[in-house]
KOLKOLBA-770237 format. One record per residue (C-alpha): residue number from 1; residue in one letter; z negated, y negated, x negated. Coordinates in steps of 0.2 Angstrom, whole numbers, plus 5000, padded with zeros to 4 digits. Last residue first. Layout:
residues N
(atom NUM; "A"; (Z; Y; X))
...
END
This chain:
residues 347
(atom 347; "X"; (4323; 4032; 5573))
(atom 346; "X"; (4316; 4045; 5561))
(atom 345; "X"; (4326; 4039; 5546))
(atom 344; "X"; (4320; 4022; 5548))
(atom 343; "X"; (4302; 4028; 5548))
(atom 342; "X"; (4304; 4036; 5532))
(atom 341; "X"; (4312; 4021; 5524))
(atom 340; "X"; (4297; 4010; 5530))
(atom 339; "X"; (4285; 4023; 5523))
(atom 338; "X"; (4294; 4024; 5507))
(atom 337; "X"; (4295; 4005; 5504))
(atom 336; "X"; (4280; 4002; 5493))
(atom 335; "X"; (4290; 3995; 5479))
(atom 334; "X"; (4305; 4007; 5478))
(atom 333; "X"; (4318; 3993; 5478))
(atom 332; "X"; (4309; 3976; 5474))
(atom 331; "X"; (4302; 3966; 5488))
(atom 330; "X"; (4303; 3947; 5484))
(atom 329; "X"; (4293; 3931; 5488))
(atom 328; "X"; (4279; 3941; 5495))
(atom 327; "X"; (4269; 3936; 5510))
(atom 326; "X"; (4250; 3934; 5510))
(atom 325; "X"; (4251; 3917; 5519))
(atom 324; "X"; (4246; 3907; 5503))
(atom 323; "X"; (4261; 3916; 5494))
(atom 322; "X"; (4260; 3932; 5484))
(atom 321; "X"; (4272; 3934; 5469))
(atom 320; "X"; (4282; 3949; 5465))
(atom 319; "X"; (4282; 3954; 5447))
(atom 318; "X"; (4295; 3966; 5440))
(atom 317; "X"; (4293; 3976; 5424))
(atom 316; "X"; (4305; 3988; 5416))
(atom 315; "X"; (4297; 4002; 5406))
(atom 314; "X"; (4307; 4012; 5393))
(atom 313; "X"; (4313; 4030; 5397))
(atom 312; "X"; (4331; 4027; 5391))
(atom 311; "X"; (4338; 4027; 5409))
(atom 310; "X"; (4325; 4014; 5414))
(atom 309; "X"; (4308; 4017; 5419))
(atom 308; "X"; (4298; 4008; 5433))
(atom 307; "X"; (4284; 3996; 5434))
(atom 306; "X"; (4279; 3985; 5448))
(atom 305; "X"; (4266; 3971; 5443))
(atom 304; "X"; (4256; 3960; 5455))
(atom 303; "X"; (4245; 3945; 5451))
(atom 302; "X"; (4232; 3936; 5461))
(atom 301; "X"; (4222; 3920; 5457))
(atom 300; "X"; (4236; 3909; 5463))
(atom 299; "X"; (4235; 3917; 5480))
(atom 298; "X"; (4217; 3911; 5482))
(atom 297; "X"; (4205; 3924; 5488))
(atom 296; "X"; (4195; 3926; 5504))
(atom 295; "X"; (4207; 3914; 5513))
(atom 294; "X"; (4212; 3925; 5527))
(atom 293; "X"; (4230; 3926; 5521))
(atom 292; "X"; (4224; 3930; 5503))
(atom 291; "X"; (4213; 3944; 5509))
(atom 290; "X"; (4227; 3950; 5520))
(atom 289; "X"; (4238; 3951; 5505))
(atom 288; "X"; (4224; 3961; 5495))
(atom 287; "X"; (4221; 3973; 5509))
(atom 286; "X"; (4240; 3975; 5511))
(atom 285; "X"; (4242; 3980; 5492))
(atom 284; "X"; (4227; 3992; 5494))
(atom 283; "X"; (4235; 3999; 5510))
(atom 282; "X"; (4252; 4001; 5500))
(atom 281; "X"; (4243; 4013; 5489))
(atom 280; "X"; (4249; 4020; 5472))
(atom 279; "X"; (4236; 4010; 5463))
(atom 278; "X"; (4230; 4004; 5446))
(atom 277; "X"; (4218; 3989; 5448))
(atom 276; "X"; (4213; 3976; 5436))
(atom 275; "X"; (4197; 3966; 5441))
(atom 274; "X"; (4190; 3950; 5433))
(atom 273; "X"; (4172; 3947; 5439))
(atom 272; "X"; (4162; 3931; 5439))
(atom 271; "X"; (4159; 3929; 5457))
(atom 270; "X"; (4176; 3925; 5466))
(atom 269; "X"; (4182; 3942; 5460))
(atom 268; "X"; (4169; 3949; 5472))
(atom 267; "X"; (4178; 3945; 5488))
(atom 266; "X"; (4195; 3952; 5482))
(atom 265; "X"; (4187; 3969; 5477))
(atom 264; "X"; (4179; 3970; 5494))
(atom 263; "X"; (4195; 3966; 5503))
(atom 262; "X"; (4204; 3980; 5493))
(atom 261; "X"; (4190; 3992; 5497))
(atom 260; "X"; (4193; 3987; 5516))
(atom 259; "X"; (4211; 3991; 5515))
(atom 258; "X"; (4208; 4008; 5507))
(atom 257; "X"; (4194; 4012; 5520))
(atom 256; "X"; (4206; 4008; 5534))
(atom 255; "X"; (4219; 4019; 5527))
(atom 254; "X"; (4208; 4034; 5525))
(atom 253; "X"; (4200; 4036; 5508))
(atom 252; "X"; (4201; 4052; 5497))
(atom 251; "X"; (4207; 4041; 5481))
(atom 250; "X"; (4211; 4023; 5486))
(atom 249; "X"; (4202; 4016; 5471))
(atom 248; "X"; (4216; 4023; 5461))
(atom 247; "X"; (4211; 4018; 5443))
(atom 246; "X"; (4199; 4004; 5442))
(atom 245; "X"; (4198; 3993; 5426))
(atom 244; "X"; (4183; 3981; 5427))
(atom 243; "X"; (4182; 3965; 5417))
(atom 242; "X"; (4164; 3958; 5416))
(atom 241; "X"; (4157; 3942; 5409))
(atom 240; "X"; (4138; 3943; 5408))
(atom 239; "X"; (4131; 3926; 5415))
(atom 238; "X"; (4113; 3935; 5413))
(atom 237; "X"; (4106; 3934; 5431))
(atom 236; "X"; (4122; 3930; 5442))
(atom 235; "X"; (4134; 3939; 5430))
(atom 234; "X"; (4123; 3955; 5430))
(atom 233; "X"; (4121; 3954; 5449))
(atom 232; "X"; (4139; 3952; 5452))
(atom 231; "X"; (4142; 3967; 5440))
(atom 230; "X"; (4130; 3977; 5450))
(atom 229; "X"; (4140; 3974; 5466))
(atom 228; "X"; (4156; 3980; 5459))
(atom 227; "X"; (4149; 3995; 5449))
(atom 226; "X"; (4140; 4001; 5465))
(atom 225; "X"; (4156; 3999; 5476))
(atom 224; "X"; (4166; 4008; 5463))
(atom 223; "X"; (4154; 4022; 5460))
(atom 222; "X"; (4152; 4025; 5478))
(atom 221; "X"; (4170; 4027; 5482))
(atom 220; "X"; (4174; 4045; 5475))
(atom 219; "X"; (4157; 4051; 5482))
(atom 218; "X"; (4160; 4044; 5500))
(atom 217; "X"; (4178; 4049; 5501))
(atom 216; "X"; (4175; 4067; 5496))
(atom 215; "X"; (4166; 4072; 5512))
(atom 214; "X"; (4148; 4072; 5519))
(atom 213; "X"; (4142; 4090; 5516))
(atom 212; "X"; (4145; 4092; 5497))
(atom 211; "X"; (4137; 4076; 5495))
(atom 210; "X"; (4120; 4083; 5502))
(atom 209; "X"; (4115; 4080; 5520))
(atom 208; "X"; (4098; 4073; 5525))
(atom 207; "X"; (4104; 4057; 5533))
(atom 206; "X"; (4114; 4054; 5517))
(atom 205; "X"; (4108; 4064; 5502))
(atom 204; "X"; (4107; 4059; 5483))
(atom 203; "X"; (4104; 4067; 5466))
(atom 202; "X"; (4099; 4062; 5449))
(atom 201; "X"; (4097; 4073; 5433))
(atom 200; "X"; (4087; 4073; 5417))
(atom 199; "X"; (4077; 4088; 5422))
(atom 198; "X"; (4061; 4080; 5418))
(atom 197; "X"; (4068; 4063; 5424))
(atom 196; "X"; (4071; 4070; 5441))
(atom 195; "X"; (4078; 4055; 5450))
(atom 194; "X"; (4080; 4055; 5469))
(atom 193; "X"; (4091; 4044; 5480))
(atom 192; "X"; (4092; 4043; 5499))
(atom 191; "X"; (4107; 4034; 5505))
(atom 190; "X"; (4110; 4030; 5524))
(atom 189; "X"; (4128; 4031; 5530))
(atom 188; "X"; (4129; 4028; 5548))
(atom 187; "X"; (4148; 4026; 5549))
(atom 186; "X"; (4159; 4034; 5536))
(atom 185; "X"; (4172; 4023; 5527))
(atom 184; "X"; (4166; 4006; 5533))
(atom 183; "X"; (4148; 4013; 5532))
(atom 182; "X"; (4150; 4014; 5513))
(atom 181; "X"; (4152; 3995; 5513))
(atom 180; "X"; (4136; 3992; 5522))
(atom 179; "X"; (4127; 4005; 5512))
(atom 178; "X"; (4132; 3997; 5496))
(atom 177; "X"; (4126; 3980; 5503))
(atom 176; "X"; (4109; 3987; 5508))
(atom 175; "X"; (4106; 3995; 5492))
(atom 174; "X"; (4110; 3980; 5482))
(atom 173; "X"; (4098; 3969; 5491))
(atom 172; "X"; (4100; 3954; 5503))
(atom 171; "X"; (4087; 3961; 5515))
(atom 170; "X"; (4093; 3968; 5532))
(atom 169; "X"; (4107; 3961; 5543))
(atom 168; "X"; (4119; 3960; 5529))
(atom 167; "X"; (4133; 3948; 5525))
(atom 166; "X"; (4121; 3933; 5528))
(atom 165; "X"; (4112; 3935; 5511))
(atom 164; "X"; (4128; 3935; 5501))
(atom 163; "X"; (4128; 3917; 5496))
(atom 162; "X"; (4110; 3919; 5490))
(atom 161; "X"; (4116; 3929; 5475))
(atom 160; "X"; (4112; 3948; 5476))
(atom 159; "X"; (4094; 3954; 5477))
(atom 158; "X"; (4088; 3968; 5466))
(atom 157; "X"; (4081; 3983; 5476))
(atom 156; "X"; (4094; 3995; 5471))
(atom 155; "X"; (4096; 3990; 5453))
(atom 154; "X"; (4089; 4004; 5444))
(atom 153; "X"; (4092; 4017; 5457))
(atom 152; "X"; (4110; 4012; 5459))
(atom 151; "X"; (4112; 4013; 5440))
(atom 150; "X"; (4105; 4031; 5439))
(atom 149; "X"; (4115; 4036; 5455))
(atom 148; "X"; (4131; 4030; 5447))
(atom 147; "X"; (4128; 4037; 5430))
(atom 146; "X"; (4143; 4050; 5431))
(atom 145; "X"; (4155; 4038; 5438))
(atom 144; "X"; (4169; 4046; 5428))
(atom 143; "X"; (4170; 4032; 5415))
(atom 142; "X"; (4151; 4027; 5417))
(atom 141; "X"; (4142; 4018; 5430))
(atom 140; "X"; (4139; 4003; 5419))
(atom 139; "X"; (4122; 3997; 5412))
(atom 138; "X"; (4129; 3992; 5396))
(atom 137; "X"; (4135; 4010; 5393))
(atom 136; "X"; (4124; 4015; 5378))
(atom 135; "X"; (4118; 4033; 5379))
(atom 134; "X"; (4106; 4037; 5366))
(atom 133; "X"; (4091; 4029; 5375))
(atom 132; "X"; (4094; 4040; 5390))
(atom 131; "X"; (4105; 4040; 5405))
(atom 130; "X"; (4102; 4051; 5420))
(atom 129; "X"; (4116; 4063; 5424))
(atom 128; "X"; (4122; 4067; 5441))
(atom 127; "X"; (4118; 4081; 5453))
(atom 126; "X"; (4124; 4090; 5469))
(atom 125; "X"; (4142; 4085; 5467))
(atom 124; "X"; (4155; 4078; 5478))
(atom 123; "X"; (4168; 4070; 5468))
(atom 122; "X"; (4166; 4063; 5450))
(atom 121; "X"; (4178; 4051; 5443))
(atom 120; "X"; (4195; 4057; 5437))
(atom 119; "X"; (4204; 4041; 5443))
(atom 118; "X"; (4194; 4033; 5429))
(atom 117; "X"; (4182; 4018; 5430))
(atom 116; "X"; (4184; 4007; 5415))
(atom 115; "X"; (4171; 3993; 5412))
(atom 114; "X"; (4174; 3980; 5398))
(atom 113; "X"; (4159; 3969; 5396))
(atom 112; "X"; (4164; 3952; 5389))
(atom 111; "X"; (4151; 3943; 5378))
(atom 110; "X"; (4154; 3955; 5363))
(atom 109; "X"; (4172; 3950; 5363))
(atom 108; "X"; (4168; 3932; 5361))
(atom 107; "X"; (4156; 3935; 5347))
(atom 106; "X"; (4169; 3946; 5338))
(atom 105; "X"; (4182; 3932; 5338))
(atom 104; "X"; (4196; 3940; 5328))
(atom 103; "X"; (4209; 3926; 5324))
(atom 102; "X"; (4223; 3937; 5319))
(atom 101; "X"; (4223; 3955; 5312))
(atom 100; "X"; (4218; 3972; 5315))
(atom 99; "X"; (4222; 3989; 5307))
(atom 98; "X"; (4232; 4004; 5305))
(atom 97; "X"; (4243; 4011; 5291))
(atom 96; "X"; (4251; 4028; 5292))
(atom 95; "X"; (4265; 4022; 5280))
(atom 94; "X"; (4279; 4026; 5292))
(atom 93; "X"; (4269; 4026; 5308))
(atom 92; "X"; (4264; 4007; 5305))
(atom 91; "X"; (4250; 4003; 5317))
(atom 90; "X"; (4244; 3986; 5324))
(atom 89; "X"; (4230; 3979; 5334))
(atom 88; "X"; (4229; 3961; 5337))
(atom 87; "X"; (4215; 3950; 5343))
(atom 86; "X"; (4210; 3933; 5348))
(atom 85; "X"; (4225; 3924; 5354))
(atom 84; "X"; (4217; 3910; 5365))
(atom 83; "X"; (4220; 3908; 5384))
(atom 82; "X"; (4203; 3914; 5389))
(atom 81; "X"; (4206; 3930; 5379))
(atom 80; "X"; (4223; 3934; 5373))
(atom 79; "X"; (4227; 3952; 5367))
(atom 78; "X"; (4240; 3958; 5356))
(atom 77; "X"; (4245; 3976; 5354))
(atom 76; "X"; (4258; 3980; 5340))
(atom 75; "X"; (4268; 3995; 5336))
(atom 74; "X"; (4276; 4001; 5320))
(atom 73; "X"; (4290; 4011; 5313))
(atom 72; "X"; (4305; 4002; 5321))
(atom 71; "X"; (4320; 4013; 5326))
(atom 70; "X"; (4315; 4011; 5345))
(atom 69; "X"; (4317; 4024; 5358))
(atom 68; "X"; (4302; 4034; 5354))
(atom 67; "X"; (4289; 4020; 5357))
(atom 66; "X"; (4274; 4023; 5345))
(atom 65; "X"; (4259; 4031; 5353))
(atom 64; "X"; (4260; 4047; 5343))
(atom 63; "X"; (4257; 4038; 5326))
(atom 62; "X"; (4240; 4032; 5334))
(atom 61; "X"; (4233; 4050; 5335))
(atom 60; "X"; (4229; 4058; 5351))
(atom 59; "X"; (4226; 4050; 5368))
(atom 58; "X"; (4209; 4060; 5372))
(atom 57; "X"; (4201; 4053; 5356))
(atom 56; "X"; (4203; 4035; 5358))
(atom 55; "X"; (4209; 4029; 5341))
(atom 54; "X"; (4206; 4010; 5340))
(atom 53; "X"; (4194; 4010; 5325))
(atom 52; "X"; (4177; 4002; 5320))
(atom 51; "X"; (4168; 4011; 5334))
(atom 50; "X"; (4162; 3997; 5346))
(atom 49; "X"; (4175; 3983; 5342))
(atom 48; "X"; (4189; 3996; 5340))
(atom 47; "X"; (4184; 4004; 5357))
(atom 46; "X"; (4185; 3987; 5364))
(atom 45; "X"; (4203; 3984; 5359))
(atom 44; "X"; (4208; 4001; 5362))
(atom 43; "X"; (4202; 4000; 5380))
(atom 42; "X"; (4215; 3987; 5384))
(atom 41; "X"; (4229; 3998; 5377))
(atom 40; "X"; (4224; 4012; 5387))
(atom 39; "X"; (4223; 4002; 5403))
(atom 38; "X"; (4240; 3996; 5400))
(atom 37; "X"; (4246; 4013; 5396))
(atom 36; "X"; (4239; 4019; 5413))
(atom 35; "X"; (4253; 4009; 5422))
(atom 34; "X"; (4267; 4014; 5411))
(atom 33; "X"; (4280; 4022; 5422))
(atom 32; "X"; (4273; 4040; 5422))
(atom 31; "X"; (4270; 4041; 5440))
(atom 30; "X"; (4280; 4028; 5450))
(atom 29; "X"; (4274; 4010; 5450))
(atom 28; "X"; (4259; 3999; 5454))
(atom 27; "X"; (4248; 3988; 5444))
(atom 26; "X"; (4237; 3976; 5454))
(atom 25; "X"; (4229; 3961; 5445))
(atom 24; "X"; (4213; 3952; 5452))
(atom 23; "X"; (4206; 3936; 5444))
(atom 22; "X"; (4223; 3934; 5435))
(atom 21; "X"; (4232; 3943; 5421))
(atom 20; "X"; (4248; 3940; 5412))
(atom 19; "X"; (4257; 3954; 5405))
(atom 18; "X"; (4270; 3953; 5391))
(atom 17; "X"; (4282; 3966; 5386))
(atom 16; "X"; (4292; 3972; 5371))
(atom 15; "X"; (4298; 3990; 5369))
(atom 14; "X"; (4286; 3998; 5381))
(atom 13; "X"; (4286; 4016; 5385))
(atom 12; "X"; (4273; 4021; 5371))
(atom 11; "X"; (4270; 4005; 5362))
(atom 10; "X"; (4285; 3997; 5353))
(atom 9; "X"; (4278; 3979; 5357))
(atom 8; "X"; (4264; 3977; 5370))
(atom 7; "X"; (4258; 3959; 5374))
(atom 6; "X"; (4242; 3957; 5384))
(atom 5; "X"; (4238; 3940; 5392))
(atom 4; "X"; (4223; 3931; 5401))
(atom 3; "X"; (4208; 3942; 5399))
(atom 2; "X"; (4193; 3932; 5404))
(atom 1; "X"; (4197; 3926; 5422))
END
């Protein structure tokens, strides 16, 4: 794991909170409880590295991000990488002063590729963009998955590490692994990709049908599956360290598909990738717990956080632990208990 700890002080709904991260970390909780703020704060560190400031346009000015319940004028974001405090972002709203401090190890940051896949990723669409030399995304699928087909086309015939070769009946290539996992969602998926460089667009069909005719689940999940396997290839070839932030991988998937995506994520965290997932799905949680029980991932390499707001609108954090059998040491109130409670009312 690369990101080991994040500390938030007076940031949005957080007064003072530490988060430890493992190979795979699940963030859960009701809407507006602070899950996306964790992703936002992590992105601010890499945004500062790439652009010289930590203001991410869509989130507004830094002064608007200070916790409203505290009398303090400042917020601090502190990040530990590989158990070493590397970076701290601060902002004083009173004097409107922002900056960075601490032991800033730029070389270490540059060796880690932070990938963010938004919940607002592309659904079924006839065309996607092709990257050009002015688009620098480190061979990632893009925040909204807008470069998925371009990346898939580039890596499609590259072999995965030898350990994966028995997982597919055909060649051990990216495209065959992607199709295998898509077939968990929809049987008989066969991707055909076409690039039109003159028009700067890419498109795909499956068995002759366009994305508009094969359902939302395939399109919403394709970018995640491609990014996961491409990241394995990048780590195997170049030892590129990659942290992937995924919002709502369950979007438009049936329960089996959600469980299997969690299994895939669990498998691939063993191969040089650290993954942080924001989810509302108990099937994603179950998929992770089953992966632990089945020995796919060690329970000590997992972390769960359940977030909720107190009466003052500040985030409170609970962290159930998964044991080696996939069982939880505690089950907080409102933590994926709605289905059970509903069934009890129907009895």
